[in-house]
N, C-alpha and C positions, 0 to 999 in steps of 0.2 A: 079148273073141268073134270069131272067122275068121269070116270069108266061108263058107268048109265046115263052121263050125258054124252060120251062118244060113238055107245053102242043103238041112242035114240037118233044121232045127227045121219050129216052124207054120208058117202064114203071116204073113208080117209086113203091119203096115200101110203105105199106099208113103209118109206122110211120117218116118216111122221108115225105112224103108230109103234116101231119097235121106240122111236126116243121118247112116244108118251110114256112105253111100256117099262122107261130106265135102263134099257138095255144099250144104249150107244146116242149118241148124237146123231141127229141127222146125216150132218156128211161121216162119220162113220159110218152107220146105217146102207147110206149105199154103196159102202164097200165094201159091207159083207150081203150086199144083195149083186154087187156084181159078179163076184168071188162064190156067187152062188151054195151060199150056203145058210139061207134063207129058203122056206118052204111056205105055201097055202095051198090048207087040203089035202096037203101030199107031193103035188108038185115045185117043183127047183123055180124057182122066179128069180131071171135075172133082166127085165125089166124097170126101168125107172120109177116107170110113169104109171105102175103095177099100184090099183087100191084095192080096199080090203073094208069088208063090214065087221065091226070088232062086236062082237058077240055071234054071230054065224060063220066064221070063217075060224079055220085053227089054225097060226100063223109061229112056225118053228125057225127057232136058231139053232144051226148046228143039230138036227135031230129033236132039241128040246124045246118044246112047249112053250109059247110066251103069253104071258098076261097082262090086258090092262091092270093098270091099279089107281088109284086117285089117287091124285099129284100130292106128294109129301111132301114138306121142309122143317128141319131140325135144327136147332141152332143149339150146340151144346160147349159148356166150359168146362177144353181140358185140362186135367190137369197135371203138372210134368209128371215125366216118369213113362205117362203111355204112349205105344207107339201108332202113328195114322195107320196102321194099315188092318188089314182081316183077322189076321192068325201072323207067330210070330214064330217062327221054328221051335225058338228055344224059352217058348212059354211065357215071353212077359206080356204083361197089359197091354192091353190094344185098347182103343175108343170105340170099337164095338163090343164090346163088354159093359160102355155105360149106357147103352143107350135099348131100348125093348127088341125083347124076342124077333115081336112081328115088325121089325124097322131094321133087320140083320142084313136088307138087298138093299139097299139105302145105300149108294157111293156120297164119300166124301167129294167136297167141294175147294181143291188145294190141300196143303197138308202143314200138319206143323211137327218142328222136329223131337225127338222126345222127352225134351229138356224145357222145351218150351210149354206156355197154357195162354187156354185165351181163348175165340170167339172160332168154331171150326163148324159150320154150314154139309149137312147133309141131303138129299134129295131123290128121289126119280128122277125128275124134270131132265132129262138127258141135254138138252139143246139150250137151256140156259145157262147148264150151269159147264156145258162146253164154251161158252161165251165166256161166263165168268171167269176161268180160268185160262184164256188165249192169252196172251202178252199184249197182241192192238190193241183191247180195248182198256188197260190200262185202268184198272179197278182199282180205287183205292186202299188199301191195309192200313191202321191207324194201331201203334206198339207203344208200349210204357219199357225202358228197358231204364234197371236198375247196375248201373259199371261202380266200378273198381276206379279210384282216381274220381278229382273234381275236374269240372265240367263246367268251361262259362261259354262269353261268345264266338272268341273263336273256335270253338268246338261245332259249336253249332251251325259257322258259315261253312266251314269245313263240309260236313255234310250236307249243306245246302248244293253247294257248290260243285261236289262230286268226287266221292274217292273212287280211286283205281284198284278195282280187284280184276283175279284174274281171268275170267269172264268181260270184260269192261268196266268203265264208269257207270257208278253206281249214286245215284242224287235220290236226296232224301227229300221232302217239301214241308212245312207247318214246323217245323223243328221247334219244339220248346222244350225249355231246362228248370226243373223242376231244384226243391231245397236239396244243397248235399249234407249231408252229417261225417262229420269225424273232417279231416285233414292230410292232404296227402296222400302215399298209397293206400291209407287207410281209411280216407275216406270213401260214401257210396255217393253216389252222384244219379236221379234222376232223368232221363232224355224222354219226349214223346216225339215221336216221328212219322210220319205218314212215304208210303212205298207205294210204287203200281206195277211192281214188272213181276213181280211174285218168284225170285232167284230164291234157290235151293243156300238156306243159312246165309240170307242173303241183313239182315239186322247185325251178324254176330260176327257177318267177315267183314262190315263197315268198321264195324266196333277196335276190328282185333286191326285194322288198318289205324287206326287212333292209339293203341296204344289204351281200350279199356274195354277189359276184361264185363264180360258177361254177366253178372250172380244171379238175376233174374227177368225173363221176357215172357209180354203177355200180350196177345194180339188183341187192342181192346174194341177191333170194327172190322168187316168185312163190306166196303162199298156204303148201303145207307143202313146196315145193320149194325147193334152194337151189341153189346155183352147184357146193358141192363144190367136189375138185376140178378141174372146168374149167381150160383156161387157154385166152384170146382167139380167137377164131377155132376152136375144136375147138365138139363135139358130140357127145352121150352119146342113149341109149335110155333114157327113166324106166322105174326097178322099177316092177315090177305092183305093190304096195304105194304107190308116187308116184302113178300114176295111180285105184289109190281109193281115195288120200285128196282127192284134185282133186275126184274123181265126190261123192265123203261132204260135201264143204263146201258143195255147190252143191245140196246134197238129191237124188244117184243114188245108187242102189247096183246092185250085178250087175255082169257084165263084159258089157254091152250100156247102160249105161247108164241101165238102165228107173228111174222113181220109187218 
């Protein structure tokens, strides 16, 4: 849904307006409202049932105007060495330096650590992004890991049966072992696996338990969206079908993410 379509429609709930503006998920928007941080036409609003007319009323969060934008979804092939953050105090490159200046206000859906590569999504669709990142939805994330050492069926079974990390047991799905080059500790093996929890550095920590140091880690897909033909450092807009598929797997439907 575009901002113009919202303006031509019926009044919209304030928390939905905040989500559509990319400020927060609807639940987070409700918290902002209850905390008295949202105003409409200069008056603080704390009632969750409040409705606003987009384009006719001025909505502010912490005194700053909040404007609607057309829904935006981007996919980027994050290269190794980039941080998944807006700014870095040490001046290291961030993924936002790879985006058009007009899209710097988008927020990233999940993250990849500095050394990892692959698919990273950006959007201003707050509600859908919030659900995609919530562990309860168990969104599938597919990875390709190049590791030191020889890997076979035994390691695949261990990954699928689960390995114990400091924050609990982690299990992989659809583990596939690729070709191995070399022998012994000098060998390099390829493992493809799917995870659904999105824990911090989960793939790397699982490989550490198996004594398989990771040489390269690439995220191949996030839910129904894949890297496709993207090259490192490049981005593309998601197709309408991809956006609809993302919403569908978290129980949303329609062009504006309604349930």
